C-alpha positions in Angstrom: 119.1 75.3 -56.1 118.2 76.6 -52.4 114.5 76.8 -53.7 114.6 73.0 -54.9 116.2 72.2 -51.6 113.7 73.5 -50.0 110.7 72.0 -51.7 112.5 68.6 -51.5 112.7 69.4 -47.7 109.0 70.1 -47.7 107.8 66.9 -49.6 110.1 64.9 -47.2 108.5 66.6 -44.3 104.8 66.0 -45.5 105.6 62.3 -46.3 107.3 61.4 -42.9 104.3 63.3 -41.1 102.0 61.5 -43.1 103.5 58.4 -42.2 103.7 58.9 -38.6 100.0 59.9 -38.6 99.0 56.9 -40.2 100.8 54.7 -37.9 98.1 55.6 -35.4 95.2 55.8 -38.3 95.9 52.4 -39.6 95.9 50.9 -36.1 92.6 52.7 -35.2 91.2 51.7 -38.8 92.0 48.0 -38.3 89.6 47.4 -35.6 86.7 48.4 -37.6 84.7 45.2 -38.7 81.1 44.5 -39.7 79.0 43.9 -36.0 76.8 40.8 -35.4 73.7 41.4 -34.3 73.0 41.0 -30.4 69.9 38.7 -31.4 72.9 36.3 -31.7 74.0 36.4 -28.4 72.9 34.0 -25.4 73.1 35.0 -22.0 74.1 38.1 -20.0 75.2 41.1 -22.3 74.2 44.2 -20.8 75.7 43.9 -17.4 78.2 47.3 -16.6 81.3 45.5 -17.7 80.0 42.8 -19.6 80.1 38.8 -19.1 83.3 37.6 -17.6 83.1 34.5 -19.7 82.2 34.8 -23.6 82.2 32.1 -25.9 82.2 32.6 -29.6 81.2 29.3 -31.9 81.8 28.9 -35.2 81.3 25.9 -37.9 78.8 24.2 -39.8 75.4 22.1 -39.4 76.8 20.7 -36.1 77.2 23.9 -34.5 74.1 25.0 -36.0 72.4 21.9 -34.1 71.0 21.1 -37.2 68.6 17.8 -36.7 67.7 18.5 -33.1 64.8 20.8 -31.6 65.6 24.6 -31.8 68.1 25.6 -28.9 69.1 22.0 -28.6 72.3 22.4 -30.0 75.5 21.3 -28.4 76.5 25.3 -27.7 72.9 25.8 -26.0 73.1 23.0 -24.1 76.8 23.5 -23.0 75.4 27.1 -21.8 73.0 25.3 -19.6 75.3 23.2 -17.9 77.8 26.5 -17.5 75.2 28.4 -16.3 73.9 26.0 -14.0 77.2 24.4 -12.5 79.7 26.7 -12.6 79.4 30.2 -13.0 75.7 31.5 -13.0 75.0 34.1 -15.2 78.3 35.6 -15.6 78.7 34.3 -19.4 77.3 34.9 -22.7 77.7 32.7 -25.9 77.4 33.7 -29.8 77.2 31.5 -32.4 77.9 32.2 -36.0 77.8 28.7 -37.3 76.2 28.4 -40.7 74.8 24.9 -42.4 77.1 24.0 -45.1 80.0 26.2 -44.1 83.6 25.1 -45.0 86.1 25.9 -43.1 86.8 29.1 -44.8 83.2 30.5 -44.2 83.4 29.8 -40.6 87.2 31.8 -40.5 85.1 34.7 -42.3 82.3 34.7 -39.4 85.0 34.7 -36.9 87.1 37.4 -38.6 84.1 39.9 -38.9 83.0 39.4 -35.6 85.6 38.7 -32.6 86.8 42.4 -32.4 83.4 43.9 -31.5 82.4 40.7 -29.3 85.8 40.0 -27.9 85.2 36.6 -26.8 87.5 34.8 -24.2 86.6 31.4 -25.9 86.7 30.3 -29.3 85.4 27.2 -29.9 85.5 25.8 -33.7 84.0 22.3 -35.5 84.8 22.9 -39.0 86.3 20.8 -42.2 83.3 18.7 -42.6 82.1 20.4 -45.7 85.5 21.3 -47.2 85.1 17.8 -49.1 82.8 19.8 -51.3 82.3 23.0 -50.7 85.3 25.0 -51.7 83.9 28.7 -52.2 85.2 31.8 -50.4 89.0 30.3 -49.3 90.7 33.5 -50.9 88.1 35.9 -48.9 89.0 33.9 -46.0 93.1 33.9 -46.0 92.7 37.4 -47.2 91.0 38.2 -43.8 93.5 36.1 -41.8 96.5 37.9 -43.3 95.0 41.5 -42.6 94.2 40.4 -39.1 97.9 39.0 -38.9 99.2 42.6 -40.2 100.2 40.9 -43.5 99.4 43.4 -45.7 100.5 42.1 -49.4 99.4 38.3 -49.2 100.4 38.1 -52.8 103.7 39.2 -52.2 106.3 38.0 -55.2 109.6 37.6 -54.0 111.0 38.9 -57.5 109.4 42.5 -57.0 111.8 45.3 -56.9 113.5 46.6 -53.7 111.7 49.9 -53.9 108.3 47.8 -54.2 108.9 46.1 -51.3 110.0 49.1 -49.4 106.9 51.0 -50.5 104.6 47.8 -49.0 105.9 48.3 -45.6 105.3 51.9 -45.6 101.9 52.9 -43.1 100.9 54.7 -46.0 100.7 51.7 -48.1 99.1 49.5 -45.1 96.4 52.6 -44.6 95.6 52.1 -48.1 95.2 48.2 -47.8 93.2 48.6 -44.7 91.0 51.1 -45.8 90.4 49.2 -49.3 89.9 45.8 -47.2 87.6 47.5 -44.7 85.3 49.4 -47.1 85.5 47.2 -50.1 87.0 43.7 -49.4 85.5 42.7 -46.3 82.0 43.8 -47.8 82.3 41.0 -50.6 79.2 38.8 -50.4 80.4 35.2 -49.7 79.9 33.0 -52.5 78.3 30.0 -50.6 77.3 31.5 -47.3 73.2 32.3 -47.3 70.2 31.9 -44.8 68.7 28.6 -45.1 65.5 28.1 -46.9 62.7 25.5 -46.8 64.6 24.9 -50.2 67.8 23.2 -49.5 65.9 21.7 -46.1 63.9 19.6 -48.2 66.6 18.4 -50.5 68.7 17.3 -47.7 65.8 15.8 -46.0 65.1 13.7 -49.1 69.0 12.9 -50.0 69.5 11.9 -46.1 66.7 9.6 -46.8 68.3 7.4 -49.7 65.7 9.2 -52.4 68.7 10.5 -54.3 66.5 10.5 -57.6 63.5 12.4 -55.6 65.9 14.8 -54.2 67.3 15.4 -57.7 63.8 16.0 -59.3 63.0 18.2 -56.0 65.5 20.7 -57.2 64.7 20.5 -60.9 61.2 21.4 -60.4 61.4 23.6 -57.5 64.6 25.6 -58.6 63.2 28.8 -58.4 62.6 28.5 -54.9 66.2 28.8 -54.1 67.5 31.9 -52.8 69.5 32.4 -55.9 70.2 30.7 -59.1 73.9 30.5 -57.9 72.3 28.5 -54.9 70.4 26.0 -57.0 73.4 25.4 -59.4 75.5 24.9 -56.2 72.9 22.2 -55.2 73.1 20.6 -58.7 77.0 20.5 -58.5 76.9 18.9 -55.1 74.2 16.4 -56.4 76.6 15.6 -59.3 79.7 15.3 -56.8 80.7 18.6 -58.4 81.0 17.4 -62.1 81.0 20.5 -63.8 80.2 18.8 -67.3 77.7 16.5 -66.0 75.8 19.2 -64.2 75.9 21.3 -67.0 74.5 18.4 -69.4 71.7 17.6 -67.2 70.3 20.9 -66.8 70.5 21.5 -70.4 68.5 18.4 -71.1 65.9 20.1 -68.4 66.0 23.1 -70.2 66.8 25.1 -67.1 70.7 25.9 -67.8 70.7 29.7 -67.3 74.6 30.6 -67.2 73.8 34.2 -67.3 72.3 34.3 -63.8 75.5 32.4 -62.4 77.6 35.4 -60.6 80.1 33.0 -59.2 82.1 31.3 -61.8 83.0 27.3 -60.7 86.6 26.3 -61.9 86.8 22.6 -62.2 90.4 22.2 -61.9 91.2 24.4 -58.8 87.9 22.9 -57.0 89.7 19.6 -57.5 93.1 20.6 -56.3 91.3 22.3 -52.8 89.5 18.9 -52.2 92.7 16.9 -52.5 94.6 19.4 -50.3 91.9 19.6 -47.1 94.6 18.6 -44.2 96.9 21.5 -45.6 94.3 24.2 -45.8 93.1 23.4 -42.6 96.3 23.5 -41.5 97.7 26.8 -42.7 94.2 28.5 -41.6 94.1 27.0 -37.9 97.8 28.0 -37.6 96.5 31.7 -38.5 93.5 31.3 -36.5 95.5 30.2 -33.6 98.1 33.7 -34.0 95.1 36.1 -33.9 93.1 34.3 -30.6 96.9 34.3 -29.2 97.0 37.9 -29.9 93.8 38.7 -28.9 93.8 36.7 -25.6 91.4 34.1 -26.9 91.8 30.6 -26.0 91.0 28.4 -29.0 89.3 25.1 -28.8 89.2 22.5 -31.5 86.8 19.7 -31.8 86.4 16.5 -33.7 83.4 15.0 -35.1 81.7 12.3 -33.5 81.7 9.4 -35.3 81.2 5.7 -34.8 80.3 4.3 -38.1 82.8 3.2 -40.6 82.8 6.7 -42.3 86.4 7.2 -44.1 85.9 10.8 -44.7 84.9 11.9 -41.2 87.5 9.5 -39.6 90.6 11.0 -42.0 89.0 14.3 -41.3 89.1 13.9 -37.7 92.5 12.4 -38.0 93.8 15.4 -39.5 92.4 17.5 -36.8 94.2 15.6 -34.2 97.6 16.5 -35.6 97.4 19.4 -36.5 96.3 20.3 -32.9 98.8 18.5 -31.4 101.6 20.1 -33.6 100.0 23.7 -33.0 99.4 22.7 -29.2 96.0 23.9 -29.5 93.0 23.0 -27.1 91.3 19.5 -28.5 87.7 18.1 -27.5 87.6 14.6 -29.3 84.5 13.9 -29.6 85.4 10.6 -31.8 87.1 9.1 -29.1 84.8 10.0 -26.6 81.9 8.8 -28.3 83.9 5.5 -29.3 84.5 4.9 -25.5 80.7 5.4 -24.5 78.6 4.4 -27.1 78.3 0.8 -28.7 76.8 0.4 -32.3 73.1 0.1 -30.8 73.8 3.1 -28.8 75.2 4.9 -32.0 72.1 4.2 -34.1 69.6 5.6 -31.5 71.6 9.0 -31.6 72.2 9.4 -35.3 70.5 11.0 -37.5 71.0 10.8 -41.6 73.6 13.6 -40.9 74.2 14.6 -37.4 73.2 13.5 -33.7 69.9 14.1 -32.4 69.5 15.9 -29.3 71.0 13.3 -26.8 74.2 13.1 -28.9 74.7 17.0 -28.6 73.9 17.0 -25.1 76.9 14.1 -24.8 78.9 16.7 -27.1 78.0 19.7 -24.8 79.5 17.7 -21.9 82.7 16.7 -23.6 83.2 20.4 -23.6 82.3 21.1 -20.3 84.1 18.3 -18.7 87.2 19.2 -20.7 86.8 22.9 -19.7 86.7 21.7 -16.2 89.5 19.0 -16.0 91.8 21.6 -17.6 91.0 24.6 -15.6 89.9 26.9 -18.4 87.4 28.6 -16.1 
């Protein structure tokens, strides 16, 4: 009996010491993320104590600066305004935006870069592509939960008491974090990829109203796509994400190769997600705000510039305003500011097929600059 008691105490001691050790290890391990290359950083980065003000930008093609000359997007122009008028060279920017990113993919870029870059400000313009691109939402939510210390995002209230207790231990959390950092965070995004001439040419034709020619371009040049997955998604996009119509068209053209598709598209899930964009944005931005507060980051949201009768953009901006107000998040309301400044003729002068030109991006930069100054954020 004494032997059994000694063995039991030894096992209990091992578990307790392991748990205590992992309290420290799991906290440390959670801070290892994939660093972003320094080539994406604009401004001073090699001074001894780092830049005093660090800005991180996430978003889609609007934040990339599409339809403007290189280095003339609003993040670059804002950098020029700040270095010239306010804080000299004591500033650095990192722009992690990618064209076609939905809110989930933009947030993933943040989650994999903020601990290495340690920004003071996170400037986000996102949601425009949520109306058609529904990829990587589960990955984003998993990364948000992990950064918030939620180590079982699929928790079921019907789980046993013992199972729930195990999930709260550091041993389980260490396993979860190890799995996340070694496996889950390495998962390739289903949509995010380097831009190519292939997609540039397609969207150029589509933006000019040459939809039939744009579709012909996809069909005749599908081998130029980054992957067959990417080609397939462009055709899905062209057919408003109607899977049956897409497959029928590709089959007729004899270029439907399902064996080359690595990410299965779920029509029902896609339809559900695009019908609940405000809810998704609200939940994700709520988590993003908590992570920002936890790490001393000032989160700044934006609405999209809009003057024309663009129902989708207007409704999206309305949702962003509501979320910013309800969650007390800083908001630069480009739509309202552009409406105050530009009439229809002015708007047509700065408008491109999908975005604005350099003049429009400069106005966006000025809007953000004035907001920072007027709210004493610098």
